[in-house]
PAFI-77183 format. One line per field, with one value per residue (C-alpha): residue number from 1; residue in one letter; chain; x, y, z. Coordinates in steps of 0.2 Angstrom, whole numbers. Example, Ala and Ser with C-alpha at 12.3 -4.5 7.8 and 13.67 -1.06 7.14 Angstrom:
BEGIN
k 1/2
r A/S
c A/A
c1 62/68
c2 -22/-5
c3 39/36
//
This chain:
BEGIN
k 1/2/3/4/5/6/7/8/9/10/11/12/13/14/15/16/17/18/19/20/21/22/23/24/25/26/27/28/29/30/31/32/33/34/35/36/37/38/39/40/41/42/43/44/45/46/47/48/49/50/51/52/53/54/55/56/57/58/59/60/61/62/63/64/65/66/67/68/69/70/71/72/73/74/75/76/77/78/79/80/81/82/83/84/85/86/87/88/89/90/91/92/93/94/95/96/97/98/99/100/101/102/103/104/105/106/107/108/109/110/111/112/113/114/115/116/117/118/119/120/121/122/123/124/125/126/127/128/129/130/131/132/133/134/135/136/137/138/139/140/141/142/143/144/145/146/147/148/149/150/151/152/153/154/155/156/157/158/159/160/161/162/163/164/165/166/167/168/169/170/171/172/173/174/175/176/177/178/179/180/181/182/183/184/185/186/187/188/189/190/191/192/193/194/195/196/197/198/199/200/201/202/203/204/205/206/207/208/209/210/211/212/213/214/215/216/217/218/219/220/221/222/223/224/225/226/227/228/229/230/231/232/233/234/235/236/237/238/239/240/241/242/243/244/245/246/247/248/249/250/251/252/253/254/255/256/257/258/259/260/261/262/263/264/265/266/267/268/269/270/271/272/273/274/275/276/277/278/279/280/281/282/283/284/285/286/287/288/289/290/291/292/293/294/295/296/297/298/299/300/301/302/303/304/305/306/307/308/309/310/311/312/313/314/315/316/317/318/319/320/321/322/323/324/325/326/327/328/329/330/331/332/333/334/335/336/337/338/339/340/341/342/343/344/345/346/347/348/349/350/351/352/353/354/355/356/357/358/359/360/361/362/363/364/365/366/367/368/369/370/371/372/373/374/375/376/377/378/379/380/381/382/383/384/385/386/387/388/389/390/391/392/393/394/395/396/397/398/399/400/401/402/403/404/405/406/407/408/409/410/411/412/413/414/415/416/417/418/419/420/421/422/423/424/425/426/427/428/429/430/431/432/433/434/435/436/437/438/439/440/441/442/443/444/445/446/447/448/449/450/451/452/453/454/455
r M/Q/T/T/F/V/V/L/G/G/T/G/D/L/T/G/R/L/L/L/P/G/L/A/E/L/F/T/A/D/A/R/A/R/D/G/D/V/A/L/L/A/V/S/Q/Q/D/W/S/D/E/E/Y/R/D/W/A/R/A/R/L/A/E/H/A/G/H/V/A/E/D/V/R/D/A/L/V/G/R/L/A/H/Q/Q/G/D/V/T/A/A/T/D/L/R/K/A/L/D/R/A/A/G/R/P/V/V/Y/L/A/L/P/N/T/V/F/L/G/T/L/Q/A/L/T/E/V/D/L/P/E/G/T/T/I/G/V/E/K/P/F/G/R/D/Q/A/D/A/R/E/L/N/A/V/L/H/R/L/V/P/E/E/R/V/F/R/T/D/H/F/L/A/M/Q/T/V/L/N/L/L/G/L/R/F/A/N/R/L/F/E/P/V/W/N/A/G/H/I/E/R/V/E/I/V/F/D/E/T/L/G/L/E/G/R/A/G/Y/Y/D/T/A/G/A/L/R/D/M/L/Q/N/H/L/L/Q/Q/L/A/L/I/A/M/E/P/P/Q/A/I/D/G/A/S/L/S/A/R/K/A/D/V/L/R/A/V/R/S/P/A/D/M/A/R/D/T/V/R/G/R/Y/T/A/G/T/V/D/G/R/A/L/P/D/Y/T/S/E/E/G/V/D/P/A/R/E/T/E/T/Y/A/E/Y/T/V/T/I/D/N/W/R/W/S/G/V/P/F/R/L/R/T/G/K/A/L/G/T/D/R/Q/E/I/A/I/W/F/K/P/V/P/H/L/A/F/G/S/R/G/Q/A/E/P/D/V/L/R/M/R/F/D/P/D/H/I/S/L/E/I/N/L/N/G/A/D/D/P/F/E/L/E/R/R/S/L/D/I/D/L/P/P/T/P/L/S/A/Y/G/L/L/L/A/E/M/L/G/G/E/R/T/L/S/I/S/D/V/E/A/E/E/S/W/R/I/V/E/P/I/L/A/A/W/S/A/G/E/V/P/L/L/D/Y/P/A/G/S/A/G/P/A/A/G
c A/A/A/A/A/A/A/A/A/A/A/A/A/A/A/A/A/A/A/A/A/A/A/A/A/A/A/A/A/A/A/A/A/A/A/A/A/A/A/A/A/A/A/A/A/A/A/A/A/A/A/A/A/A/A/A/A/A/A/A/A/A/A/A/A/A/A/A/A/A/A/A/A/A/A/A/A/A/A/A/A/A/A/A/A/A/A/A/A/A/A/A/A/A/A/A/A/A/A/A/A/A/A/A/A/A/A/A/A/A/A/A/A/A/A/A/A/A/A/A/A/A/A/A/A/A/A/A/A/A/A/A/A/A/A/A/A/A/A/A/A/A/A/A/A/A/A/A/A/A/A/A/A/A/A/A/A/A/A/A/A/A/A/A/A/A/A/A/A/A/A/A/A/A/A/A/A/A/A/A/A/A/A/A/A/A/A/A/A/A/A/A/A/A/A/A/A/A/A/A/A/A/A/A/A/A/A/A/A/A/A/A/A/A/A/A/A/A/A/A/A/A/A/A/A/A/A/A/A/A/A/A/A/A/A/A/A/A/A/A/A/A/A/A/A/A/A/A/A/A/A/A/A/A/A/A/A/A/A/A/A/A/A/A/A/A/A/A/A/A/A/A/A/A/A/A/A/A/A/A/A/A/A/A/A/A/A/A/A/A/A/A/A/A/A/A/A/A/A/A/A/A/A/A/A/A/A/A/A/A/A/A/A/A/A/A/A/A/A/A/A/A/A/A/A/A/A/A/A/A/A/A/A/A/A/A/A/A/A/A/A/A/A/A/A/A/A/A/A/A/A/A/A/A/A/A/A/A/A/A/A/A/A/A/A/A/A/A/A/A/A/A/A/A/A/A/A/A/A/A/A/A/A/A/A/A/A/A/A/A/A/A/A/A/A/A/A/A/A/A/A/A/A/A/A/A/A/A/A/A/A/A/A/A/A/A/A/A/A/A/A/A/A/A/A/A/A/A/A/A/A/A/A/A/A/A/A/A/A/A/A/A/A/A/A/A/A/A/A/A/A/A/A/A/A
c1 443/430/412/399/381/371/355/343/328/338/323/310/300/310/328/321/313/322/339/346/341/349/365/366/364/378/388/385/390/404/417/425/410/408/427/426/424/405/400/381/377/358/351/333/323/324/336/345/363/373/368/350/350/359/345/332/341/343/324/320/335/327/311/317/332/330/338/355/364/365/384/383/369/378/393/381/373/392/396/380/379/366/364/351/346/333/337/332/343/361/370/363/369/385/388/382/395/408/404/405/423/428/418/399/385/370/353/336/326/313/295/296/290/304/317/319/321/334/344/343/350/367/370/376/388/404/402/417/424/417/399/386/367/353/336/319/306/293/306/295/276/276/286/291/295/307/315/318/325/339/344/348/356/367/372/378/387/388/374/385/385/365/357/339/331/320/320/309/326/337/322/328/313/316/334/332/322/340/348/333/334/352/359/348/345/328/321/328/322/303/304/294/276/277/277/271/253/253/260/256/264/254/255/239/241/230/236/229/233/245/247/253/238/248/259/247/232/242/250/237/242/246/260/265/268/262/273/290/290/280/285/304/300/290/308/317/303/303/323/335/350/361/382/385/375/381/373/376/371/356/349/350/342/326/327/325/309/300/302/292/279/263/249/233/224/206/206/189/193/211/212/203/203/196/193/192/178/175/177/185/203/210/198/204/191/197/188/183/197/188/186/205/213/222/211/204/189/187/205/197/212/213/219/217/224/227/232/235/250/258/276/279/292/299/299/281/271/253/256/248/254/244/250/240/240/228/226/216/211/207/223/241/246/263/270/275/264/271/258/264/253/243/253/246/241/234/237/229/212/195/207/217/214/230/232/245/261/263/280/277/290/284/287/288/293/303/297/298/286/282/266/265/255/262/254/242/249/232/229/246/236/225/234/238/243/259/269/290/293/309/309/323/334/335/348/361/354/338/332/338/355/360/357/366/378/379/376/389/402/401/390/375/369/351/348/336/342/338/330/319/313/306/299/290/282/276/267/258/252/238/231/233/225/210/207/207/194/183/183/185/175/181/174/172/176/175/192/195/186/194/196/183/172/181/199
c2 161/165/160/157/157/145/149/134/145/159/168/165/178/173/178/193/199/192/185/198/213/204/202/220/226/212/220/238/232/219/226/210/201/217/217/201/187/182/179/172/159/157/141/140/135/151/151/166/173/180/198/194/187/202/214/204/206/225/228/218/226/243/237/229/237/254/256/251/265/262/258/245/237/240/230/214/214/214/197/187/173/161/144/136/118/106/107/89/81/78/81/100/105/97/108/121/117/116/136/139/147/144/135/134/136/127/137/128/143/132/126/112/99/97/98/79/76/92/83/66/74/82/65/61/76/77/90/100/101/113/114/122/117/130/124/135/133/124/110/95/92/82/73/57/69/78/64/58/77/74/59/63/79/71/59/74/85/86/93/109/112/111/130/125/144/153/172/175/170/184/198/211/208/188/191/203/189/180/198/201/185/181/197/204/197/205/193/178/172/176/168/150/145/151/171/168/166/164/167/174/174/184/187/197/204/215/208/195/185/198/184/169/159/147/142/147/138/121/128/136/148/132/127/143/151/139/125/134/154/154/138/145/160/149/138/154/159/145/135/133/146/139/137/149/160/150/137/120/127/136/122/109/120/124/106/102/113/108/89/95/104/93/96/102/88/95/101/107/119/122/126/138/138/150/158/176/181/199/213/229/233/250/256/243/230/212/199/183/171/158/169/172/167/150/145/130/130/111/111/123/131/142/161/160/148/146/134/132/120/117/110/95/100/109/127/128/117/122/138/138/146/152/154/162/171/178/186/201/206/222/227/223/214/204/203/191/194/187/190/188/181/196/200/188/201/219/231/246/237/247/262/253/240/230/222/210/216/213/211/214/212/219/219/232/243/232/240/233/238/233/237/239/249/265/276/289/306/315/304/293/279/274/265/270/258/265/257/257/258/257/258/248/256/249/237/238/221/214/195/189/200/194/178/176/184/169/158/163/165/147/150/142/152/156/138/127/108/93/88/105/103/85/91/104/93/79/96/101/86/78/98/95/78/84/98/86/75/89/89/108/119/130/148/161/179/195/202/218/210/203/186/170/173/157/168
c3 189/175/179/164/171/159/157/152/146/143/134/145/156/173/163/156/170/185/180/169/179/195/185/179/198/201/188/197/212/209/197/195/187/177/169/164/179/174/157/152/138/136/130/123/105/97/82/86/84/98/92/89/110/113/106/114/131/130/128/142/153/147/154/168/175/171/189/183/172/154/153/166/157/139/149/152/135/129/139/133/121/116/111/103/108/118/136/138/124/132/114/115/132/130/114/126/140/125/126/144/150/167/181/173/185/176/181/177/173/166/173/184/174/163/179/178/158/160/176/168/150/161/169/149/148/157/168/172/188/201/192/200/197/202/202/203/211/215/217/209/208/225/237/226/211/223/229/213/208/221/218/200/207/218/205/196/209/227/239/241/223/223/225/227/224/233/232/248/257/249/254/266/278/279/281/297/307/307/313/324/334/335/336/352/368/371/360/358/377/373/357/361/366/383/376/361/356/336/321/306/289/275/257/251/235/224/210/197/186/176/160/171/167/158/175/189/183/184/200/211/226/238/227/221/239/254/249/247/251/268/275/273/283/295/296/298/313/321/321/334/336/322/326/310/298/284/272/281/299/292/282/296/308/295/291/311/310/294/301/315/308/307/293/299/309/302/284/284/301/297/279/268/248/237/220/214/204/194/205/205/215/216/202/191/185/186/178/184/186/175/161/160/144/146/164/163/177/179/186/201/204/219/220/239/250/268/282/302/308/322/326/339/348/365/360/350/357/354/344/331/314/300/282/270/252/239/224/218/237/241/250/250/266/266/283/297/312/328/342/360/374/387/403/417/428/422/437/429/431/424/418/406/391/386/368/366/360/342/331/312/298/282/266/251/257/272/287/305/320/337/343/363/378/386/399/391/388/392/408/415/420/404/391/375/360/351/338/336/318/308/289/283/269/252/247/232/227/224/229/213/212/229/227/209/219/231/218/206/221/226/244/247/265/254/246/251/256/249/266/265/248/253/270/262/249/266/274/260/250/265/259/243/243/253/242/227/236/239/259/258/246/233/240/230/233/224/216/227/245/260/253/257/270/282/279
//
């Protein structure tokens, strides 16, 4: 059955930089998609013909999907069409859907400020049977907004036809959490507070604002990364074993974890916010964040965010989970780090020093390492620190390519549920309130440094 991918916001940066390249990868991997099962209809306010849109898309694919063969890119471009319209107007959405052949997958590649208006407009359209609705992150602006969005979505389609996107869930390292934990007897018996001392989930970037002020300065690091991406990683790390690796099972177990997460009890101690000033990163001069075009200094938008939470359940009681992200830092550090407790008794005495074992799962390139203690080569009674390392091979589909394959195939394994979306906001709203009230100072850190002094 043919599927039409109806992209609302079809000329935006997300579409050109991620969705179209993801589709091109899918066309490479799936002959059925390439040979006619999937088409794309872009909806935007541009007064473009189909051919003008194809020219725009061809240029975006050349820029962002050069790894895909040109004939495959051309095949995708030939399946593209464009419809001018206001995504919050029911009449325009109806015109677009009238052009969608087969089963439509309506994707909101839009700023989250217009999600509600777009979904409300869709309630006035007679959606075809089997319609799927995909929504980009961040899902809403707060918990109340997320609840309202969920209420409208449930009026439109069943929950199993909703796909709330978080592309981090489709990253190879994140997916390998499932295999590592649930396909190896070695790890699951010690995956608890009895053996694990602390967990760190870190996404430090050397990149600065990179021209994203229009979105970033109204969001900030906490909303952009810690409310969604890193909390989803926490949920996968901490959840109970699922009955199966499917949408219903994973969503239920992740939701259980997020319900048990407690916001920081002491905001001044357990949260940090910062903003970069002028500096140099890898020989590249970066201006002060507040001097970037499109930034309003009065907003006090943070470019570094960190908080530590606990999980109130039997498995994780007392284990701190530290989540952090920052821009314009001196080094890229993007990893999940599981710190195990020290051995209860060290027989080596003064002749050996044993550091705790650490399991690290790194991003870009995807890599897993286990840092352990072994007998030394020179002196067998001294201890040496060694690392068991695995480089994960590249996958044929990028994160967005995999998400599109799931969504267009009617699968929800990598979708966020309604409960998860609302609980994630519940966790961070007290932090946002404390920061807005000035209870936690906004610290400066030079671009190219390790971050705020408190971090």
